[in-house]
C-alpha positions in Angstrom: 11.6 -38.7 -45.0 13.5 -39.2 -41.7 11.4 -40.8 -38.9 10.7 -38.9 -35.7 13.1 -39.8 -32.9 13.0 -39.5 -29.1 16.2 -40.5 -27.3 16.5 -42.0 -23.9 19.7 -41.0 -22.1 20.8 -43.8 -19.8 22.1 -42.9 -16.4 22.4 -46.5 -15.2 18.7 -47.4 -14.6 17.5 -51.0 -15.2 14.3 -49.7 -16.9 16.1 -47.9 -19.7 14.9 -50.2 -22.5 11.4 -50.3 -21.0 11.1 -46.5 -21.4 12.0 -46.9 -25.1 9.6 -49.8 -25.5 6.7 -47.7 -24.1 7.5 -44.7 -26.3 7.4 -47.0 -29.3 4.0 -48.3 -28.2 3.0 -44.7 -29.0 4.2 -45.2 -32.6 7.2 -42.9 -32.0 10.6 -44.3 -32.7 12.9 -44.3 -29.7 16.5 -45.3 -29.0 18.6 -45.7 -25.8 21.9 -43.8 -25.8 24.5 -43.6 -23.0 24.7 -40.4 -21.0 28.2 -40.0 -22.3 26.9 -39.0 -25.7 28.1 -35.5 -26.6 25.8 -32.5 -27.2 27.1 -32.4 -30.8 26.0 -36.0 -31.3 22.6 -35.2 -29.8 22.2 -32.3 -32.2 23.1 -34.5 -35.2 20.4 -36.9 -34.1 17.9 -34.0 -34.0 15.5 -35.7 -31.6 12.0 -34.4 -31.0 12.4 -35.1 -27.3 14.8 -36.4 -24.6 14.1 -38.7 -21.7 16.5 -39.0 -18.7 16.4 -42.5 -17.1 16.6 -43.4 -13.4 19.9 -44.6 -11.9 21.5 -45.8 -8.7 23.4 -42.6 -7.8 22.7 -39.5 -5.8 22.9 -36.3 -7.9 24.8 -34.5 -5.2 27.7 -37.0 -5.2 30.7 -35.7 -7.2 31.1 -38.9 -9.2 27.4 -39.0 -10.3 26.7 -39.0 -14.1 25.3 -35.7 -15.2 25.1 -33.1 -17.9 25.8 -29.4 -17.5 23.3 -26.7 -18.1 24.0 -26.8 -21.9 21.7 -29.6 -22.6 18.8 -27.5 -21.3 19.7 -24.8 -23.8 19.1 -27.0 -26.9 15.4 -26.1 -27.1 14.5 -29.8 -27.0 11.7 -31.0 -24.6 13.0 -33.1 -21.7 11.3 -35.6 -19.4 13.3 -36.7 -16.3 12.3 -39.9 -14.6 13.4 -40.8 -11.0 17.2 -40.0 -10.9 16.5 -38.1 -14.1 14.0 -35.9 -12.3 16.4 -35.2 -9.5 19.2 -34.4 -12.1 17.0 -31.9 -13.8 16.1 -30.2 -10.5 19.7 -30.2 -9.2 21.2 -28.9 -12.5 18.7 -26.1 -12.8 19.2 -24.7 -9.3 16.7 -26.7 -7.2 17.4 -28.8 -4.1 17.7 -32.6 -3.9 18.1 -34.2 -0.5 17.9 -37.6 1.2 14.3 -38.3 1.8 13.1 -38.6 5.4 11.1 -41.6 4.3 12.0 -43.7 1.3 9.3 -44.9 -1.1 9.2 -48.2 -2.9 6.5 -50.0 -4.8 2.8 -49.1 -5.4 2.1 -45.6 -4.2 -1.0 -43.3 -4.3 0.0 -40.1 -6.0 -2.1 -36.9 -6.2 -1.8 -35.4 -9.7 -2.6 -32.0 -11.1 -5.0 -32.7 -14.0 -4.4 -29.2 -15.4 -0.9 -30.3 -16.4 -0.5 -31.5 -20.0 1.5 -34.5 -18.6 -1.6 -35.8 -16.9 -4.2 -35.1 -19.6 -6.8 -37.9 -19.7 -5.2 -39.7 -16.7 -7.9 -41.4 -14.7 -7.9 -40.5 -11.0 -10.1 -41.2 -8.0 -12.2 -38.7 -6.1 -9.0 -37.5 -4.3 -7.2 -36.9 -7.7 -5.0 -39.9 -7.0 -3.6 -42.5 -9.3 -1.4 -45.5 -8.5 2.3 -45.1 -9.5 5.5 -47.1 -9.0 8.0 -45.4 -6.7 11.7 -46.4 -6.0 13.7 -43.7 -4.4 15.7 -42.7 -1.4 16.4 -39.1 -2.5 13.8 -36.5 -3.3 13.3 -33.1 -4.8 13.1 -30.8 -1.7 12.7 -27.6 -3.8 11.9 -27.1 -7.4 14.1 -24.8 -9.6 12.9 -21.3 -10.6 10.2 -21.5 -13.3 9.0 -24.9 -12.1 6.0 -26.0 -10.1 5.1 -29.3 -8.4 2.3 -31.1 -10.3 2.1 -34.3 -8.2 2.7 -35.3 -4.6 2.5 -37.9 -1.9 2.5 -37.6 1.9 6.3 -38.4 1.8 7.2 -36.7 -1.5 6.1 -33.1 -2.0 7.4 -33.1 -5.6 6.4 -36.4 -7.2 6.3 -34.6 -10.5 7.2 -31.1 -11.7 6.9 -29.0 -14.8 8.2 -25.9 -16.6 5.8 -25.8 -19.5 7.4 -22.7 -21.0 10.7 -24.6 -21.4 8.9 -27.9 -22.1 10.7 -29.6 -19.2 8.8 -32.2 -17.2 9.9 -34.7 -14.5 8.4 -37.5 -12.5 9.9 -39.1 -9.3 7.9 -42.2 -10.1 8.3 -44.6 -13.0 5.6 -44.1 -15.7 7.2 -46.8 -17.9 6.4 -49.8 -15.6 3.1 -51.5 -15.8 2.6 -50.9 -12.1 2.0 -47.2 -12.8 -1.6 -47.5 -13.8 -1.8 -44.6 -16.2 1.9 -44.4 -17.1 1.5 -45.0 -20.9 -0.9 -42.1 -21.1 1.7 -39.8 -19.4 4.4 -40.9 -21.9 2.0 -40.4 -24.8 1.2 -36.9 -23.5 4.8 -36.1 -23.4 5.8 -37.4 -26.9 2.6 -36.0 -28.6 1.5 -32.9 -26.8 4.9 -31.7 -25.5 7.3 -32.9 -28.2 4.9 -32.6 -31.1 5.4 -36.1 -32.5 2.9 -37.4 -35.0 3.6 -41.1 -34.6 5.3 -42.3 -37.9 6.9 -45.5 -36.4 4.8 -48.3 -38.2 5.9 -51.8 -38.8 4.8 -52.0 -42.5 7.2 -49.1 -43.3 10.0 -50.8 -41.3 9.7 -54.0 -43.2 9.6 -52.2 -46.6 12.5 -49.9 -45.8 14.6 -52.7 -44.2 14.3 -55.0 -47.3 15.4 -52.1 -49.5 18.3 -51.3 -47.2 19.4 -54.9 -47.2 19.4 -55.1 -51.0 21.5 -51.9 -51.2 23.9 -53.0 -48.5 24.5 -56.6 -49.7 24.4 -56.0 -53.5 25.5 -59.2 -55.1 27.3 -60.6 -52.1 26.8 -64.0 -50.5 25.1 -64.2 -47.1 24.9 -66.7 -44.3 22.0 -66.5 -41.9 22.1 -68.0 -38.4 18.8 -69.8 -38.3 17.6 -71.2 -35.0 13.9 -71.6 -35.8 13.0 -69.1 -33.1 11.0 -66.0 -33.8 14.0 -63.6 -34.1 16.1 -65.6 -36.5 13.0 -66.8 -38.5 12.0 -63.2 -39.1 15.5 -62.2 -40.0 15.8 -65.1 -42.5 12.5 -64.2 -44.2 13.5 -60.6 -44.4 16.8 -61.6 -46.1 15.0 -64.1 -48.5 12.7 -61.3 -49.6 15.6 -59.0 -50.1 18.2 -61.2 -51.9 16.7 -64.6 -52.6 19.2 -67.3 -53.5 22.2 -65.3 -52.4 21.1 -66.4 -48.9 22.2 -69.6 -47.3 20.5 -70.4 -43.9 22.6 -72.5 -41.6 20.8 -74.2 -38.7 23.2 -75.4 -36.0 21.8 -78.2 -33.9 24.0 -77.8 -30.9 22.3 -80.5 -28.9 20.8 -77.9 -26.6 17.4 -77.6 -28.2 14.0 -78.7 -26.9 12.8 -82.2 -27.7 12.3 -82.8 -31.5 13.0 -79.1 -32.2 15.8 -79.8 -34.7 13.5 -81.8 -36.9 10.7 -79.2 -36.5 13.0 -76.5 -37.7 14.1 -78.5 -40.7 10.5 -79.3 -41.6 9.6 -75.6 -41.7 12.7 -74.2 -43.4 14.3 -77.2 -45.2 14.0 -78.3 -48.8 10.3 -79.3 -48.3 9.4 -76.4 -46.2 7.5 -73.2 -46.7 10.3 -70.9 -47.8 12.6 -70.6 -50.8 15.9 -70.8 -48.9 19.2 -72.6 -49.2 19.1 -74.6 -46.0 22.0 -76.4 -44.3 21.6 -78.4 -41.0 24.8 -78.9 -39.0 24.6 -81.6 -36.3 27.2 -80.4 -33.8 25.9 -82.0 -30.6 29.1 -83.8 -29.6 31.2 -80.9 -30.4 29.3 -78.7 -28.0 29.2 -81.2 -25.2 33.0 -81.6 -25.4 33.5 -77.8 -25.2 31.1 -77.5 -22.3 32.5 -80.4 -20.3 33.4 -79.3 -16.7 32.1 -75.7 -17.2 29.6 -74.5 -14.6 29.8 -70.7 -14.7 26.8 -69.2 -16.6 28.7 -66.4 -18.4 31.5 -68.8 -19.4 28.9 -71.2 -20.9 27.3 -68.4 -22.8 30.6 -67.3 -24.3 31.7 -70.9 -25.2 28.4 -71.4 -27.0 28.7 -68.0 -28.8 32.3 -68.7 -29.8 31.5 -72.2 -31.2 28.4 -70.8 -32.9 30.6 -68.4 -34.9 33.3 -71.0 -35.6 30.7 -73.4 -37.1 29.5 -70.7 -39.4 33.1 -69.9 -40.5 33.5 -73.6 -41.4 30.3 -73.7 -43.4 31.2 -70.5 -45.2 34.4 -72.0 -46.4 32.5 -75.0 -47.8 30.2 -72.9 -49.9 32.9 -70.4 -51.1 33.4 -66.8 -50.3 30.8 -65.4 -48.0 30.5 -61.7 -47.4 28.0 -61.3 -44.6 26.7 -63.2 -41.6 23.1 -62.4 -40.5 21.9 -62.8 -36.9 18.6 -62.3 -35.2 19.9 -60.0 -32.5 17.1 -57.8 -31.0 17.3 -54.6 -29.0 17.0 -56.1 -25.5 20.0 -58.4 -26.3 22.0 -55.3 -27.1 21.0 -53.4 -24.0 21.2 -56.3 -21.5 24.7 -57.0 -22.7 25.7 -53.5 -21.5 25.0 -50.0 -22.8 26.7 -47.0 -21.4 26.6 -47.2 -17.6 23.9 -49.9 -17.3 24.8 -53.1 -15.6 25.5 -56.1 -17.7 22.7 -58.5 -16.9 23.9 -61.3 -19.1 26.0 -61.6 -22.3 23.9 -62.7 -25.2 25.5 -65.1 -27.6 24.5 -62.7 -30.5 26.2 -59.7 -28.7 28.4 -59.9 -25.7 29.4 -63.5 -26.5 30.9 -62.8 -29.9 34.6 -63.6 -30.3 36.9 -60.7 -31.2 37.8 -62.1 -34.6 35.1 -63.2 -37.0 35.9 -64.4 -40.5 33.3 -62.4 -42.4 33.3 -58.9 -43.9 30.5 -57.8 -41.7 27.7 -59.0 -39.4 24.3 -57.9 -40.4 21.6 -57.6 -37.7 18.3 -56.3 -39.3 16.3 -56.6 -36.1 18.9 -55.1 -33.8 16.7 -52.1 -32.9 13.4 -54.0 -32.4 11.8 -55.3 -29.3 10.2 -58.8 -29.2 6.7 -57.7 -29.9 7.9 -55.5 -32.8 9.7 -58.6 -34.2 6.4 -60.5 -34.1 4.6 -57.6 -35.9 7.3 -57.6 -38.6 6.8 -61.4 -38.9 3.1 -60.9 -39.6 3.8 -58.2 -42.1 6.1 -60.7 -43.9 3.3 -63.3 -43.9 5.1 -65.8 -41.6 2.5 -68.2 -40.1 1.1 -67.3 -36.6 2.2 -70.6 -35.1 5.8 -69.6 -35.8 5.5 -65.9 -35.0 3.8 -66.6 -31.7 6.3 -69.2 -30.6 7.5 -68.6 -27.0 11.1 -67.3 -26.8 14.0 -69.7 -26.5 17.4 -68.5 -25.5 20.3 -68.6 -28.0 22.4 -70.7 -25.7 19.5 -73.1 -25.4 19.3 -75.6 -22.6 22.8 -74.8 -21.8 21.5 -72.0 -19.5 18.5 -74.1 -18.3 20.8 -76.7 -16.9 22.4 -75.3 -13.7 26.0 -76.4 -13.5 27.8 -78.7 -16.0 26.1 -79.6 -19.2 26.1 -83.3 -20.2 24.2 -85.3 -22.7 22.4 -87.1 -19.9 21.3 -83.8 -18.3 20.1 -82.5 -21.6 17.9 -85.6 -22.1 16.4 -85.0 -18.6 15.5 -81.4 -19.2 14.2 -82.1 -22.7 11.8 -84.8 -21.5 10.6 -82.8 -18.5 10.1 -79.7 -20.6 8.2 -81.6 -23.2 5.9 -83.1 -20.6 5.3 -79.6 -19.1 4.5 -78.0 -22.4 2.2 -80.9 -23.4 0.2 -80.7 -20.2 -0.1 -76.9 -20.5 -1.5 -77.4 -24.0 -3.9 -80.1 -22.8 -5.2 -77.9 -20.1 -5.9 -75.2 -22.6 -3.9 -72.5 -20.7 -3.4 -69.4 -22.9 -1.6 -66.1 -22.5 1.6 -67.3 -20.8 4.6 -65.2 -21.8 7.1 -68.0 -21.4 7.1 -71.4 -19.6 9.7 -74.1 -19.4 11.4 -76.7 -17.3 15.0 -76.3 -16.0 17.3 -78.8 -14.4 18.8 -77.6 -11.0 22.1 -78.9 -9.7 20.4 -79.9 -6.5 20.2 -83.6 -5.7 18.1 -85.0 -2.9 17.0 -88.2 -1.3 13.7 -89.7 -2.4 11.8 -92.9 -2.3 10.5 -94.7 -5.4 8.8 -98.0 -4.9 10.7 -99.6 -2.0 14.0 -98.1 -3.0 16.0 -95.0 -2.0 16.8 -92.5 -4.7 19.3 -89.7 -4.8 18.4 -87.7 -7.9 18.0 -84.3 -9.4 15.2 -81.7 -9.0 13.4 -80.1 -11.9 12.2 -76.4 -11.5 9.2 -75.3 -13.5 8.9 -71.7 -14.6 6.0 -69.8 -16.1 5.6 -66.0 -16.3 3.1 -63.5 -17.5 4.7 -60.6 -19.4 4.0 -58.2 -22.3 7.6 -57.0 -22.9 9.9 -59.6 -21.3 11.6 -56.8 -19.4 9.3 -57.2 -16.4 7.4 -60.4 -15.5 5.2 -61.9 -12.9 4.9 -65.6 -11.9 1.9 -67.3 -13.6 -0.8 -68.9 -11.5 -0.9 -72.3 -13.1 -3.8 -74.4 -11.6 -2.5 -76.6 -8.9 -4.1 -79.8 -10.4 -2.1 -79.1 -13.6 1.2 -78.7 -11.7 0.4 -81.9 -9.8 -0.1 -83.8 -13.1 3.1 -82.4 -14.5 5.0 -83.3 -11.4 3.6 -86.9 -11.4 4.5 -87.5 -15.0 8.0 -86.0 -14.8 8.9 -88.1 -11.7 7.4 -91.3 -13.3 8.8 -90.8 -16.8 12.1 -88.9 -16.6 14.9 -91.0 -15.4 17.2 -89.3 -12.8 14.6 -86.9 -11.4 12.8 -87.4 -8.1 11.6 -83.9 -7.2 9.7 -81.1 -9.0 9.5 -77.4 -7.8 7.6 -74.3 -9.1 9.5 -71.0 -9.3 7.5 -68.1 -8.0 10.1 -65.4 -8.6 9.2 -62.2 -10.6 11.5 -60.1 -12.8 12.9 -58.1 -11.2 14.5 -59.3 -8.9 15.1 -62.5 -10.9 15.5 -62.9 -14.7 13.1 -65.1 -16.7 15.8 -67.6 -17.5 17.7 -69.3 -14.7 21.2 -68.3 -15.9 
């Protein structure tokens, strides 16, 4: 039985993957597609519903991405969000104009509780709920057959509907956490408008993926890129369940891991570990340091690390004989952030955008490619992977290479490893729970300091900690000041070459969680 599908058509908005993520929270499978997908391709996908994303353009500009009226004749329910709402209004004969007053951030929106879109949405005594706005254009007049179902003092059509056609639109962003009741609105759309039943469950994903891998690989030999992180660990265990000893897991210690991490990975997955895997550890620290010498640009560092990553695997493959497949732990945010359709490339991931054009394998297999991070963790639990590994905080594929601003050297790696170890140790001692991600990074800033009676001119460490549920948006964590003070004191006293410690308060957006 084919699973239900809702598709998100991307018009260049930065929240495209977040929309898909929220729909999947409703147990409905959702994929992001570029707006350039054809109507025939949409028909073949046979989606239960379509969601238009936001985007940076104005719908009345000639070069703006859009569909003709044909997409509205498919008989498929559509939800437009932000630019998507304006596109729907404009395409169907309504009017979109530059707003007299732009709206950004938390906004009180009056909603019509009689609309199916706002069923069970909690409101105050003025029928208001808090939503997240971000627009300079607005719908001045709804198309024929539509009516406004939400408004603000500056936005007369904060949402609209044509229930007969099953078309709905919101000027605000229901997918972001700042919209208090947004998940209910999306749930109402996929269940009550699209008629979905919610068949996207992780147990069925694990079972079907194992079967698909067996069928695809047959009796072929497989190399798995194992970093010890959540994604590659889950991918490795999936493969081991599917094909057993046909799998060889190669762990590349590129010298850009956290302190003691290489030994910890070997302890878990090596010959004396928990899993029946062929395990090879490649110590390639010096090789990476040489390749990265003099390189300061973040994208170039990522691509060098990705290129070398593949080359190491090609070499290992030749040592063990003919290898047919390379398995990587690529996940869905990696794919989207590396550029999908008209979305901006936020950063090239070593598993995706950083791949060289020629790879000496028949095929690269990415069993987690369509999963978000929390879905990967759910899959890991279904596979029986221990919680301490499944719940491990994310670590980027390029490792400390992108937590060292500027040139990467063995000396700098040592600094950031020691500082990061102290930070994580003190967080654990303080019993602080619930942090999405926290780490130390080495800036390229040097400043004058005084240690003892002597002048120093050393580096500054930046500490980062964020709260997040999906790693697509994040807020700075409020670490107790006394803990930060203790971390600062220990780093300056114990890490040679560091004389200053700073705490990063930036949220995502506008920043990213990592520094590069």
